[in-house]
Backbone as JSON Lines, residues from 0, in Angstrom:
{"i":0,"aa":"M","n":[30.95,237.8,103.51],"ca":[30.58,239.23,103.65],"c":[30.01,239.46,105.04]}
{"i":1,"aa":"I","n":[30.4,240.59,105.65],"ca":[29.93,240.91,106.99],"c":[28.65,241.71,106.9]}
{"i":2,"aa":"N","n":[27.54,241.21,107.52],"ca":[26.3,241.96,107.48],"c":[26.3,243.03,108.55]}
{"i":3,"aa":"K","n":[25.24,243.85,108.57],"ca":[25.2,245.01,109.47],"c":[25.23,244.59,110.92]}
{"i":4,"aa":"T","n":[24.51,243.51,111.26],"ca":[24.48,243.05,112.65],"c":[25.86,242.61,113.1]}
{"i":5,"aa":"D","n":[26.54,241.82,112.24],"ca":[27.89,241.37,112.58],"c":[28.83,242.55,112.69]}
{"i":6,"aa":"Y","n":[28.68,243.52,111.77],"ca":[29.56,244.69,111.79],"c":[29.41,245.46,113.1]}
{"i":7,"aa":"N","n":[28.15,245.69,113.51],"ca":[27.93,246.41,114.77],"c":[28.5,245.64,115.95]}
{"i":8,"aa":"H","n":[28.36,244.31,115.9],"ca":[28.89,243.48,116.97],"c":[30.4,243.59,117.04]}
{"i":9,"aa":"L","n":[31.06,243.53,115.86],"ca":[32.5,243.61,115.81],"c":[33.01,244.98,116.25]}
{"i":10,"aa":"T","n":[32.4,246.05,115.73],"ca":[32.85,247.38,116.08],"c":[32.63,247.66,117.56]}
{"i":11,"aa":"G","n":[31.59,247.06,118.13],"ca":[31.38,247.21,119.57],"c":[32.51,246.6,120.36]}
{"i":12,"aa":"K","n":[32.97,245.43,119.93],"ca":[34.08,244.78,120.61],"c":[35.37,245.57,120.41]}
{"i":13,"aa":"L","n":[35.57,246.08,119.18],"ca":[36.76,246.9,118.94],"c":[36.76,248.12,119.84]}
{"i":14,"aa":"Y","n":[35.59,248.73,120.02],"ca":[35.48,249.91,120.87],"c":[35.89,249.57,122.3]}
{"i":15,"aa":"R","n":[35.47,248.39,122.79],"ca":[35.81,248.03,124.16],"c":[37.31,247.78,124.29]}
{"i":16,"aa":"I","n":[37.92,247.19,123.26],"ca":[39.36,246.95,123.31],"c":[40.12,248.26,123.33]}
{"i":17,"aa":"W","n":[39.68,249.23,122.49],"ca":[40.35,250.53,122.45],"c":[40.05,251.35,123.71]}
{"i":18,"aa":"L","n":[38.83,251.17,124.28],"ca":[38.43,251.99,125.41],"c":[39.19,251.65,126.67]}
{"i":19,"aa":"A","n":[39.52,250.38,126.86],"ca":[40.15,249.95,128.1],"c":[41.43,250.7,128.41]}
{"i":20,"aa":"P","n":[42.4,250.82,127.45],"ca":[43.62,251.56,127.76],"c":[43.32,253.02,128.08]}
{"i":21,"aa":"C","n":[42.37,253.63,127.37],"ca":[42.04,255.04,127.6],"c":[41.48,255.22,129.0]}
{"i":22,"aa":"F","n":[40.62,254.29,129.45],"ca":[40.05,254.37,130.79],"c":[41.14,254.24,131.84]}
{"i":23,"aa":"L","n":[42.08,253.31,131.6],"ca":[43.18,253.12,132.54],"c":[44.03,254.37,132.65]}
{"i":24,"aa":"M","n":[44.32,255.01,131.53],"ca":[45.12,256.23,131.53],"c":[44.43,257.33,132.33]}
{"i":25,"aa":"T","n":[43.1,257.43,132.19],"ca":[42.35,258.45,132.92],"c":[42.42,258.21,134.42]}
{"i":26,"aa":"V","n":[42.24,256.94,134.83],"ca":[42.31,256.61,136.25],"c":[43.68,256.92,136.81]}
{"i":27,"aa":"L","n":[44.73,256.56,136.08],"ca":[46.09,256.83,136.54],"c":[46.35,258.31,136.67]}
{"i":28,"aa":"A","n":[45.82,259.09,135.73],"ca":[46.02,260.53,135.77],"c":[45.38,261.12,137.02]}
{"i":29,"aa":"V","n":[44.17,260.65,137.37],"ca":[43.49,261.16,138.56],"c":[44.24,260.78,139.81]}
{"i":30,"aa":"V","n":[44.72,259.52,139.86],"ca":[45.45,259.04,141.03],"c":[46.73,259.83,141.23]}
{"i":31,"aa":"C","n":[47.38,260.19,140.13],"ca":[48.67,260.87,140.22],"c":[48.54,262.32,140.68]}
{"i":32,"aa":"G","n":[47.33,262.87,140.79],"ca":[47.17,264.21,141.35],"c":[46.87,265.25,140.32]}
{"i":33,"aa":"G","n":[46.47,266.43,140.84],"ca":[46.04,267.52,139.98],"c":[47.09,267.98,139.01]}
{"i":34,"aa":"C","n":[48.35,268.05,139.45],"ca":[49.42,268.55,138.56],"c":[49.58,267.64,137.36]}
{"i":35,"aa":"G","n":[49.52,266.32,137.65],"ca":[49.65,265.37,136.54],"c":[48.52,265.52,135.55]}
{"i":36,"aa":"V","n":[47.3,265.7,136.06],"ca":[46.14,265.87,135.19],"c":[46.27,267.14,134.37]}
{"i":37,"aa":"A","n":[46.7,268.2,135.02],"ca":[46.85,269.48,134.32],"c":[47.87,269.36,133.21]}
{"i":38,"aa":"G","n":[48.99,268.69,133.51],"ca":[50.02,268.54,132.49],"c":[49.55,267.71,131.33]}
{"i":39,"aa":"W","n":[48.83,266.63,131.64],"ca":[48.31,265.76,130.57],"c":[47.3,266.51,129.72]}
{"i":40,"aa":"A","n":[46.4,267.26,130.36],"ca":[45.39,268.03,129.62],"c":[46.06,269.09,128.75]}
{"i":41,"aa":"A","n":[47.12,269.73,129.31],"ca":[47.82,270.76,128.54],"c":[48.46,270.16,127.29]}
{"i":42,"aa":"Y","n":[48.99,268.94,127.43],"ca":[49.6,268.28,126.27],"c":[48.57,268.0,125.19]}
{"i":43,"aa":"V","n":[47.4,267.49,125.62],"ca":[46.34,267.18,124.66],"c":[45.9,268.42,123.91]}
{"i":44,"aa":"V","n":[45.72,269.54,124.64],"ca":[45.27,270.78,124.03],"c":[46.33,271.33,123.08]}
{"i":45,"aa":"A","n":[47.62,271.19,123.52],"ca":[48.71,271.8,122.74],"c":[49.19,270.9,121.61]}
{"i":46,"aa":"A","n":[48.68,269.67,121.52],"ca":[49.14,268.75,120.49],"c":[48.95,269.36,119.1]}
{"i":47,"aa":"K","n":[49.99,269.27,118.29],"ca":[49.94,269.85,116.95],"c":[49.87,268.74,115.91]}
{"i":48,"aa":"T","n":[49.32,269.07,114.79],"ca":[49.25,268.12,113.69],"c":[50.29,268.48,112.64]}
{"i":49,"aa":"I","n":[50.76,267.47,111.94],"ca":[51.7,267.68,110.85],"c":[51.11,267.09,109.58]}
{"i":50,"aa":"S","n":[51.45,267.68,108.46],"ca":[50.96,267.2,107.16],"c":[51.92,266.16,106.61]}
{"i":51,"aa":"V","n":[51.37,265.07,106.13],"ca":[52.16,263.99,105.55],"c":[51.75,263.83,104.09]}
{"i":52,"aa":"E","n":[52.72,263.94,103.21],"ca":[52.42,263.85,101.78],"c":[52.41,262.39,101.32]}
{"i":53,"aa":"A","n":[51.6,262.13,100.32],"ca":[51.54,260.79,99.75],"c":[52.89,260.42,99.15]}
{"i":54,"aa":"E","n":[53.28,259.17,99.31],"ca":[54.54,258.72,98.71],"c":[54.38,258.51,97.2]}
{"i":55,"aa":"Y","n":[53.16,258.2,96.79],"ca":[52.87,257.99,95.36],"c":[51.47,258.52,95.1]}
{"i":56,"aa":"Q","n":[51.35,259.45,94.16],"ca":[50.06,260.06,93.88],"c":[49.47,259.61,92.54]}
{"i":57,"aa":"G","n":[50.05,258.58,91.99],"ca":[49.61,258.12,90.68],"c":[48.3,257.36,90.65]}
{"i":58,"aa":"L","n":[47.66,257.19,91.82],"ca":[46.33,256.55,91.83],"c":[45.22,257.58,91.68]}
{"i":59,"aa":"N","n":[45.56,258.85,91.85],"ca":[44.55,259.91,91.75],"c":[43.87,259.89,90.38]}
{"i":60,"aa":"G","n":[42.55,259.82,90.41],"ca":[41.78,259.91,89.17],"c":[41.92,258.7,88.26]}
{"i":61,"aa":"K","n":[42.42,257.59,88.77],"ca":[42.65,256.41,87.94],"c":[41.74,255.24,88.33]}
{"i":62,"aa":"A","n":[41.53,254.36,87.37],"ca":[40.84,253.09,87.64],"c":[41.88,252.12,88.18]}
{"i":63,"aa":"V","n":[41.63,251.6,89.37],"ca":[42.64,250.82,90.08],"c":[42.09,249.45,90.46]}
{"i":64,"aa":"G","n":[42.87,248.42,90.18],"ca":[42.53,247.08,90.63],"c":[43.41,246.7,91.81]}
{"i":65,"aa":"V","n":[42.83,246.09,92.83],"ca":[43.57,245.68,94.03],"c":[43.61,244.16,94.09]}
{"i":66,"aa":"L","n":[44.81,243.62,94.09],"ca":[45.0,242.18,94.2],"c":[45.88,241.88,95.4]}
{"i":67,"aa":"V","n":[45.48,240.91,96.2],"ca":[46.24,240.53,97.39],"c":[46.6,239.05,97.29]}
{"i":68,"aa":"T","n":[47.86,238.75,97.48],"ca":[48.31,237.36,97.52],"c":[48.82,237.03,98.92]}
{"i":69,"aa":"V","n":[48.67,235.78,99.32],"ca":[49.16,235.32,100.61],"c":[49.95,234.03,100.41]}
{"i":70,"aa":"D","n":[50.79,233.7,101.38],"ca":[51.56,232.48,101.28],"c":[50.65,231.26,101.51]}
{"i":71,"aa":"T","n":[51.17,230.09,101.2],"ca":[50.38,228.86,101.27],"c":[49.87,228.59,102.68]}
{"i":72,"aa":"R","n":[50.71,228.81,103.68],"ca":[50.31,228.55,105.07],"c":[49.15,229.45,105.47]}
{"i":73,"aa":"T","n":[49.25,230.74,105.11],"ca":[48.18,231.68,105.45],"c":[46.89,231.31,104.74]}
{"i":74,"aa":"H","n":[47.0,230.92,103.48],"ca":[45.8,230.54,102.72],"c":[45.12,229.32,103.34]}
{"i":75,"aa":"Y","n":[45.92,228.41,103.88],"ca":[45.36,227.2,104.5],"c":[44.62,227.54,105.8]}
{"i":76,"aa":"H","n":[45.24,228.37,106.64],"ca":[44.65,228.69,107.94],"c":[43.62,229.82,107.87]}
{"i":77,"aa":"H","n":[43.77,230.69,106.88],"ca":[42.86,231.84,106.74],"c":[42.47,231.96,105.25]}
{"i":78,"aa":"P","n":[41.64,231.06,104.76],"ca":[41.35,230.99,103.32],"c":[40.71,232.25,102.72]}
{"i":79,"aa":"H","n":[40.07,233.08,103.55],"ca":[39.41,234.28,103.03],"c":[40.22,235.56,103.28]}
{"i":80,"aa":"A","n":[41.42,235.4,103.78],"ca":[42.22,236.57,104.15],"c":[42.49,237.5,102.97]}
{"i":81,"aa":"S","n":[42.9,236.93,101.84],"ca":[43.27,237.78,100.7],"c":[42.07,238.59,100.21]}
{"i":82,"aa":"K","n":[40.9,237.96,100.16],"ca":[39.7,238.66,99.71],"c":[39.3,239.76,100.69]}
{"i":83,"aa":"M","n":[39.36,239.48,101.97],"ca":[38.94,240.44,102.98],"c":[39.91,241.62,103.07]}
{"i":84,"aa":"V","n":[41.21,241.34,102.96],"ca":[42.2,242.42,103.0],"c":[42.06,243.31,101.77]}
{"i":85,"aa":"A","n":[41.86,242.71,100.61],"ca":[41.68,243.5,99.38],"c":[40.46,244.4,99.48]}
{"i":86,"aa":"K","n":[39.38,243.88,100.04],"ca":[38.16,244.68,100.19],"c":[38.38,245.85,101.13]}
{"i":87,"aa":"A","n":[39.1,245.6,102.24],"ca":[39.37,246.66,103.21],"c":[40.25,247.76,102.61]}
{"i":88,"aa":"I","n":[41.26,247.36,101.84],"ca":[42.15,248.33,101.2],"c":[41.38,249.14,100.16]}
{"i":89,"aa":"G","n":[40.57,248.47,99.36],"ca":[39.78,249.17,98.35],"c":[38.86,250.2,98.96]}
{"i":90,"aa":"A","n":[38.25,249.88,100.1],"ca":[37.34,250.83,100.76],"c":[38.1,252.05,101.26]}
{"i":91,"aa":"Q","n":[39.3,251.85,101.81],"ca":[40.1,252.98,102.28],"c":[40.54,253.87,101.12]}
{"i":92,"aa":"L","n":[40.93,253.25,100.03],"ca":[41.36,254.03,98.85],"c":[40.18,254.83,98.29]}
{"i":93,"aa":"A","n":[39.03,254.18,98.15],"ca":[37.85,254.85,97.58],"c":[37.43,256.04,98.43]}
{"i":94,"aa":"T","n":[37.63,255.96,99.73],"ca":[37.22,257.03,100.64],"c":[38.19,258.21,100.62]}
{"i":95,"aa":"N","n":[39.48,257.94,100.39],"ca":[40.49,258.97,100.62],"c":[41.28,259.46,99.41]}
{"i":96,"aa":"V","n":[41.4,258.67,98.37],"ca":[42.21,259.07,97.22],"c":[41.35,259.85,96.24]}
{"i":97,"aa":"P","n":[41.75,261.08,95.89],"ca":[40.93,261.93,95.01],"c":[40.67,261.3,93.64]}
{"i":98,"aa":"G","n":[39.4,261.19,93.28],"ca":[39.02,260.76,91.94],"c":[39.28,259.32,91.6]}
{"i":99,"aa":"I","n":[39.71,258.52,92.55],"ca":[40.03,257.12,92.25],"c":[38.76,256.34,91.94]}
{"i":100,"aa":"R","n":[38.91,255.32,91.08],"ca":[37.82,254.4,90.77],"c":[38.33,252.99,91.03]}
{"i":101,"aa":"V","n":[37.95,252.47,92.15],"ca":[38.44,251.15,92.55],"c":[37.58,250.07,91.91]}
{"i":102,"aa":"A","n":[38.23,249.12,91.27],"ca":[37.51,248.02,90.63],"c":[36.69,247.27,91.68]}
{"i":103,"aa":"D","n":[35.48,246.88,91.31],"ca":[34.58,246.17,92.2],"c":[35.27,244.92,92.75]}
{"i":104,"aa":"P","n":[35.46,244.84,94.08],"ca":[36.15,243.67,94.65],"c":[35.44,242.35,94.36]}
{"i":105,"aa":"V","n":[34.14,242.39,94.18],"ca":[33.4,241.16,93.85],"c":[33.81,240.67,92.46]}
{"i":106,"aa":"Q","n":[33.93,241.61,91.51],"ca":[34.33,241.23,90.15],"c":[35.79,240.78,90.12]}
{"i":107,"aa":"V","n":[36.63,241.44,90.92],"ca":[38.05,241.04,90.98],"c":[38.16,239.63,91.55]}
{"i":108,"aa":"E","n":[37.39,239.35,92.59],"ca":[37.43,238.01,93.19],"c":[36.88,236.97,92.21]}
{"i":109,"aa":"H","n":[35.86,237.35,91.45],"ca":[35.32,236.43,90.43],"c":[36.39,236.13,89.39]}
{"i":110,"aa":"F","n":[37.16,237.13,89.0],"ca":[38.25,236.93,88.05],"c":[39.27,235.95,88.62]}
{"i":111,"aa":"R","n":[39.63,236.14,89.88],"ca":[40.6,235.24,90.53],"c":[40.1,233.8,90.53]}
{"i":112,"aa":"Q","n":[38.82,233.63,90.9],"ca":[38.27,232.29,90.99],"c":[38.14,231.63,89.61]}
{"i":113,"aa":"S","n":[37.86,232.45,88.61],"ca":[37.69,231.94,87.24],"c":[39.02,231.67,86.55]}
{"i":114,"aa":"N","n":[40.09,232.24,87.11],"ca":[41.42,232.1,86.52],"c":[42.4,231.67,87.61]}
{"i":115,"aa":"P","n":[42.38,230.38,87.97],"ca":[43.2,229.92,89.1],"c":[44.7,230.15,88.9]}
{"i":116,"aa":"Y","n":[45.13,230.35,87.65],"ca":[46.55,230.6,87.39],"c":[46.8,232.05,87.03]}
{"i":117,"aa":"W","n":[45.96,232.93,87.59],"ca":[46.09,234.36,87.27],"c":[47.45,234.91,87.65]}
{"i":118,"aa":"N","n":[48.06,234.33,88.7],"ca":[49.34,234.87,89.14],"c":[50.5,234.52,88.22]}
{"i":119,"aa":"T","n":[50.21,233.76,87.16],"ca":[51.24,233.5,86.15],"c":[51.17,234.52,85.02]}
{"i":120,"aa":"M","n":[50.12,235.33,85.0],"ca":[49.97,236.36,83.97],"c":[50.93,237.52,84.25]}
{"i":121,"aa":"S","n":[51.29,238.24,83.21],"ca":[52.09,239.44,83.39],"c":[51.2,240.54,83.98]}
{"i":122,"aa":"Y","n":[51.82,241.54,84.56],"ca":[51.04,242.63,85.17],"c":[50.26,243.39,84.11]}
{"i":123,"aa":"S","n":[50.83,243.55,82.93],"ca":[50.12,244.25,81.86],"c":[48.89,243.46,81.44]}
{"i":124,"aa":"Q","n":[48.99,242.13,81.4],"ca":[47.83,241.3,81.07],"c":[46.75,241.41,82.14]}
{"i":125,"aa":"L","n":[47.17,241.44,83.4],"ca":[46.2,241.56,84.49],"c":[45.43,242.87,84.39]}
{"i":126,"aa":"M","n":[46.13,243.94,84.07],"ca":[45.45,245.24,83.96],"c":[44.47,245.25,82.8]}
{"i":127,"aa":"Q","n":[44.83,244.57,81.71],"ca":[43.91,244.47,80.58],"c":[42.68,243.65,80.96]}
{"i":128,"aa":"Q","n":[42.89,242.54,81.65],"ca":[41.78,241.68,82.05],"c":[40.84,242.37,83.03]}
{"i":129,"aa":"L","n":[41.41,243.17,83.94],"ca":[40.6,243.86,84.94],"c":[40.1,245.22,84.45]}
{"i":130,"aa":"N","n":[40.57,245.63,83.27],"ca":[40.16,246.91,82.67],"c":[40.48,248.08,83.62]}
{"i":131,"aa":"V","n":[41.73,248.13,84.07],"ca":[42.16,249.18,84.98],"c":[43.42,249.85,84.45]}
{"i":132,"aa":"E","n":[43.68,251.04,84.97],"ca":[44.88,251.8,84.57],"c":[46.04,251.6,85.54]}
{"i":133,"aa":"R","n":[45.7,251.15,86.75],"ca":[46.71,250.88,87.77],"c":[46.41,249.54,88.43]}
{"i":134,"aa":"L","n":[47.47,248.81,88.74],"ca":[47.33,247.57,89.49],"c":[48.09,247.73,90.79]}
{"i":135,"aa":"L","n":[47.37,247.59,91.9],"ca":[47.98,247.62,93.22],"c":[48.07,246.18,93.71]}
{"i":136,"aa":"L","n":[49.3,245.68,93.79],"ca":[49.52,244.29,94.18],"c":[50.12,244.23,95.58]}
{"i":137,"aa":"I","n":[49.43,243.56,96.48],"ca":[49.87,243.41,97.86],"c":[50.27,241.96,98.07]}
{"i":138,"aa":"D","n":[51.54,241.73,98.36],"ca":[52.05,240.37,98.58],"c":[52.29,240.18,100.08]}
{"i":139,"aa":"V","n":[51.34,239.52,100.74],"ca":[51.44,239.3,102.19],"c":[52.38,238.13,102.46]}
{"i":140,"aa":"F","n":[53.46,238.39,103.2],"ca":[54.4,237.32,103.5],"c":[54.39,236.93,104.98]}
{"i":141,"aa":"S","n":[53.59,237.63,105.78],"ca":[53.44,237.25,107.18],"c":[52.04,237.65,107.64]}
{"i":142,"aa":"Y","n":[51.3,236.69,108.21],"ca":[49.93,236.96,108.64],"c":[49.64,236.08,109.86]}
{"i":143,"aa":"S","n":[49.17,236.71,110.93],"ca":[48.83,235.97,112.13],"c":[47.84,236.76,112.97]}
{"i":144,"aa":"T","n":[46.94,236.08,113.63],"ca":[46.02,236.74,114.56],"c":[46.45,236.52,116.01]}
{"i":145,"aa":"H","n":[47.45,235.69,116.22],"ca":[47.99,235.44,117.55],"c":[49.39,236.01,117.66]}
{"i":146,"aa":"D","n":[49.8,236.32,118.87],"ca":[51.15,236.78,119.11],"c":[52.13,235.7,118.64]}
{"i":147,"aa":"P","n":[53.09,236.05,117.77],"ca":[54.01,235.05,117.23],"c":[54.77,234.28,118.31]}
{"i":148,"aa":"E","n":[55.03,234.92,119.46],"ca":[55.81,234.28,120.51],"c":[54.94,233.69,121.62]}
{"i":149,"aa":"H","n":[53.68,234.11,121.66],"ca":[52.79,233.63,122.7],"c":[51.43,233.29,122.06]}
{"i":150,"aa":"K","n":[51.26,232.06,121.7],"ca":[50.08,231.63,120.96],"c":[48.79,231.71,121.77]}
{"i":151,"aa":"H","n":[48.91,231.93,123.07],"ca":[47.72,231.94,123.91],"c":[47.17,233.35,124.14]}
{"i":152,"aa":"V","n":[47.65,234.31,123.35],"ca":[47.11,235.67,123.43],"c":[46.86,236.18,122.02]}
{"i":153,"aa":"W","n":[45.95,237.14,121.91],"ca":[45.63,237.75,120.61],"c":[46.55,238.94,120.36]}
{"i":154,"aa":"R","n":[47.17,238.96,119.2],"ca":[47.87,240.14,118.71],"c":[48.16,239.9,117.24]}
{"i":155,"aa":"G","n":[47.29,240.46,116.39],"ca":[47.4,240.21,114.96],"c":[48.53,241.0,114.32]}
{"i":156,"aa":"V","n":[49.17,240.39,113.33],"ca":[50.26,241.02,112.6],"c":[50.14,240.7,111.12]}
{"i":157,"aa":"I","n":[50.32,241.72,110.28],"ca":[50.42,241.54,108.83],"c":[51.67,242.26,108.35]}
{"i":158,"aa":"E","n":[52.45,241.59,107.52],"ca":[53.6,242.21,106.85],"c":[53.47,241.91,105.36]}
{"i":159,"aa":"A","n":[53.74,242.92,104.54],"ca":[53.53,242.74,103.1],"c":[54.41,243.66,102.29]}
{"i":160,"aa":"S","n":[54.66,243.25,101.07],"ca":[55.31,244.11,100.09],"c":[54.23,244.69,99.17]}
{"i":161,"aa":"I","n":[54.49,245.87,98.64],"ca":[53.5,246.6,97.84],"c":[54.11,247.0,96.51]}
{"i":162,"aa":"G","n":[53.36,246.8,95.45],"ca":[53.81,247.24,94.13],"c":[52.67,247.87,93.36]}
{"i":163,"aa":"V","n":[52.98,248.96,92.64],"ca":[51.99,249.62,91.79],"c":[52.5,249.57,90.34]}
{"i":164,"aa":"Y","n":[51.61,249.17,89.44],"ca":[51.97,249.06,88.02],"c":[51.07,249.97,87.21]}
{"i":165,"aa":"E","n":[51.66,250.61,86.19],"ca":[50.95,251.6,85.39],"c":[50.75,251.09,83.96]}
{"i":166,"aa":"A","n":[49.51,251.08,83.52],"ca":[49.19,250.52,82.2],"c":[49.84,251.29,81.06]}
{"i":167,"aa":"E","n":[49.96,252.63,81.2],"ca":[50.49,253.45,80.11],"c":[52.0,253.58,80.14]}
{"i":168,"aa":"S","n":[52.64,252.93,81.1],"ca":[54.09,253.01,81.22],"c":[54.78,252.4,80.01]}
{"i":169,"aa":"D","n":[56.01,252.84,79.73],"ca":[56.8,252.24,78.65],"c":[57.02,250.75,78.91]}
{"i":170,"aa":"D","n":[57.11,250.4,80.19],"ca":[57.22,248.99,80.56],"c":[56.26,248.73,81.71]}
{"i":171,"aa":"P","n":[55.02,248.41,81.41],"ca":[53.99,248.24,82.45],"c":[54.23,247.05,83.36]}
{"i":172,"aa":"D","n":[55.19,246.21,83.03],"ca":[55.47,245.05,83.87],"c":[56.54,245.33,84.91]}
{"i":173,"aa":"V","n":[57.02,246.56,84.94],"ca":[57.97,247.0,85.95],"c":[57.25,247.94,86.91]}
{"i":174,"aa":"A","n":[57.38,247.71,88.19],"ca":[56.67,248.5,89.18],"c":[57.08,249.97,89.13]}
{"i":175,"aa":"A","n":[56.07,250.84,89.16],"ca":[56.32,252.28,89.21],"c":[56.56,252.73,90.65]}
{"i":176,"aa":"Y","n":[56.1,251.92,91.6],"ca":[56.27,252.23,93.02],"c":[56.32,250.92,93.79]}
{"i":177,"aa":"M","n":[57.27,250.85,94.75],"ca":[57.38,249.66,95.59],"c":[57.66,250.08,97.03]}
{"i":178,"aa":"N","n":[57.17,249.28,97.95],"ca":[57.39,249.57,99.36],"c":[57.04,248.31,100.16]}
{"i":179,"aa":"T","n":[57.3,248.36,101.45],"ca":[56.84,247.32,102.37],"c":[56.15,248.0,103.54]}
{"i":180,"aa":"T","n":[55.22,247.32,104.15],"ca":[54.55,247.89,105.31],"c":[54.08,246.76,106.22]}
{"i":181,"aa":"Q","n":[53.74,247.13,107.44],"ca":[53.23,246.15,108.38],"c":[52.21,246.81,109.29]}
{"i":182,"aa":"A","n":[51.4,246.0,109.91],"ca":[50.39,246.49,110.84],"c":[50.23,245.5,111.97]}
{"i":183,"aa":"Q","n":[49.83,246.03,113.11],"ca":[49.6,245.2,114.29],"c":[48.3,245.63,114.96]}
{"i":184,"aa":"Y","n":[47.53,244.66,115.41],"ca":[46.29,244.97,116.12],"c":[45.96,243.82,117.08]}
{"i":185,"aa":"P","n":[45.64,244.16,118.34],"ca":[45.74,245.48,118.97],"c":[47.2,245.8,119.3]}
{"i":186,"aa":"N","n":[47.46,247.02,119.8],"ca":[48.84,247.4,120.1],"c":[49.43,246.56,121.21]}
{"i":187,"aa":"M","n":[48.6,246.19,122.16],"ca":[49.04,245.32,123.25],"c":[48.28,244.0,123.17]}
{"i":188,"aa":"A","n":[48.99,242.92,123.49],"ca":[48.37,241.6,123.42],"c":[47.15,241.52,124.33]}
{"i":189,"aa":"V","n":[46.15,240.75,123.89],"ca":[44.91,240.56,124.63],"c":[44.74,239.08,124.93]}
{"i":190,"aa":"A","n":[44.36,238.76,126.17],"ca":[44.14,237.37,126.55],"c":[43.05,236.76,125.68]}
{"i":191,"aa":"L","n":[43.14,235.45,125.47],"ca":[42.19,234.77,124.6],"c":[40.74,235.0,125.0]}
{"i":192,"aa":"L","n":[40.48,235.05,126.3],"ca":[39.1,235.26,126.76],"c":[38.66,236.71,126.6]}
{"i":193,"aa":"G","n":[39.59,237.59,126.27],"ca":[39.26,239.01,126.16],"c":[38.77,239.42,124.78]}
{"i":194,"aa":"S","n":[38.84,238.52,123.81],"ca":[38.37,238.85,122.46],"c":[38.11,237.54,121.72]}
{"i":195,"aa":"D","n":[38.0,237.63,120.38],"ca":[37.79,236.43,119.57],"c":[38.4,236.65,118.19]}
{"i":196,"aa":"E","n":[38.49,235.57,117.44],"ca":[39.14,235.61,116.12],"c":[38.52,236.63,115.16]}
{"i":197,"aa":"P","n":[37.2,236.64,114.96],"ca":[36.62,237.61,114.02],"c":[36.92,239.06,114.39]}
{"i":198,"aa":"T","n":[36.89,239.38,115.69],"ca":[37.14,240.75,116.12],"c":[38.58,241.16,115.84]}
{"i":199,"aa":"I","n":[39.52,240.29,116.18],"ca":[40.93,240.59,115.94],"c":[41.21,240.7,114.44]}
{"i":200,"aa":"R","n":[40.64,239.79,113.68],"ca":[40.86,239.8,112.23],"c":[40.3,241.07,111.6]}
{"i":201,"aa":"F","n":[39.09,241.46,112.01],"ca":[38.47,242.67,111.47],"c":[39.31,243.91,111.8]}
{"i":202,"aa":"G","n":[39.75,244.01,113.06],"ca":[40.58,245.14,113.47],"c":[41.91,245.16,112.75]}
{"i":203,"aa":"L","n":[42.52,244.0,112.59],"ca":[43.81,243.91,111.91],"c":[43.71,244.33,110.46]}
{"i":204,"aa":"H","n":[42.68,243.86,109.77],"ca":[42.5,244.24,108.37],"c":[42.26,245.74,108.23]}
{"i":205,"aa":"S","n":[41.5,246.31,109.15],"ca":[41.2,247.75,109.1],"c":[42.47,248.58,109.28]}
{"i":206,"aa":"V","n":[43.29,248.21,110.26],"ca":[44.52,248.95,110.53],"c":[45.5,248.79,109.36]}
{"i":207,"aa":"F","n":[45.64,247.58,108.85],"ca":[46.54,247.35,107.73],"c":[46.1,248.12,106.49]}
{"i":208,"aa":"A","n":[44.8,248.11,106.22],"ca":[44.27,248.83,105.06],"c":[44.57,250.32,105.16]}
{"i":209,"aa":"Q","n":[44.46,250.87,106.35],"ca":[44.76,252.29,106.53],"c":[46.24,252.56,106.28]}
{"i":210,"aa":"H","n":[47.12,251.69,106.77],"ca":[48.55,251.86,106.56],"c":[48.88,251.85,105.07]}
{"i":211,"aa":"V","n":[48.27,250.92,104.34],"ca":[48.53,250.84,102.9],"c":[47.98,252.07,102.18]}
{"i":212,"aa":"A","n":[46.73,252.4,102.45],"ca":[46.08,253.51,101.73],"c":[46.8,254.83,101.97]}
{"i":213,"aa":"R","n":[47.34,255.04,103.16],"ca":[47.98,256.31,103.48],"c":[49.26,256.55,102.69]}
{"i":214,"aa":"L","n":[49.74,255.54,102.0],"ca":[50.88,255.74,101.12],"c":[50.48,256.51,99.87]}
{"i":215,"aa":"F","n":[49.16,256.62,99.62],"ca":[48.69,257.15,98.35],"c":[47.84,258.41,98.45]}
{"i":216,"aa":"Y","n":[47.76,259.01,99.63],"ca":[47.05,260.29,99.75],"c":[47.65,261.12,100.88]}
{"i":217,"aa":"D","n":[47.48,262.43,100.8],"ca":[47.97,263.34,101.83],"c":[47.04,263.26,103.05]}
{"i":218,"aa":"Y","n":[47.64,263.36,104.23],"ca":[46.83,263.35,105.45],"c":[47.57,264.09,106.57]}
{"i":219,"aa":"E","n":[46.88,264.3,107.66],"ca":[47.47,264.96,108.82],"c":[47.45,264.01,110.0]}
{"i":220,"aa":"E","n":[48.49,264.08,110.82],"ca":[48.57,263.26,112.02],"c":[49.12,264.08,113.18]}
{"i":221,"aa":"V","n":[48.84,263.64,114.38],"ca":[49.32,264.34,115.57],"c":[50.82,264.16,115.69]}
{"i":222,"aa":"A","n":[51.53,265.28,115.85],"ca":[52.99,265.23,115.97],"c":[53.36,264.6,117.3]}
{"i":223,"aa":"R","n":[54.35,263.74,117.28],"ca":[54.82,263.11,118.49],"c":[55.72,264.08,119.26]}
{"i":224,"aa":"P","n":[55.63,264.07,120.61],"ca":[56.46,265.0,121.39],"c":[57.93,264.65,121.29]}
């Protein structure tokens, strides 16, 4: 668990990573002259937002359990990844999905630890055991905090398949919703001396959790030109 001091330390580092590109863009805009600055400012002011509808709204007002699985290699190198990703996703869902009741991640993790063969249970059995109406299952099949092609730089990547199961369905063991998603953090690779593993991992989990959660609630985003 990340305490307040660690959290502030991590978010401070994330801020510096995000701030650097913004500072560079500002300097370039000034160097390029007044017209360039005016055009850039006009774009920012004129930027429009678009509404994006949830792909699946069946989590609204429901008790939801979040389970994350990872491959053997990921579990060996990042033994706490599944727990941390599940916690991040649960927090995003609890904040944004109307009326949702996310199962306590501590209790879910206790269930996992107490039932080492939980992944052999049917989805309907899992929902009964967790006392939830929906099961959100995230199957991570790719996880890395380093650039896959350049191990000496930081660039985290997560790729996963997503399934939602409904307890009241005629066949609760068949997914009511399925999708795949991925996330990358930071957008551009960072030299090893420019960050550290906890910072990259924290940022990656946060970005991935947002990508997953946004499948289940309406939101607005800036329209691309």
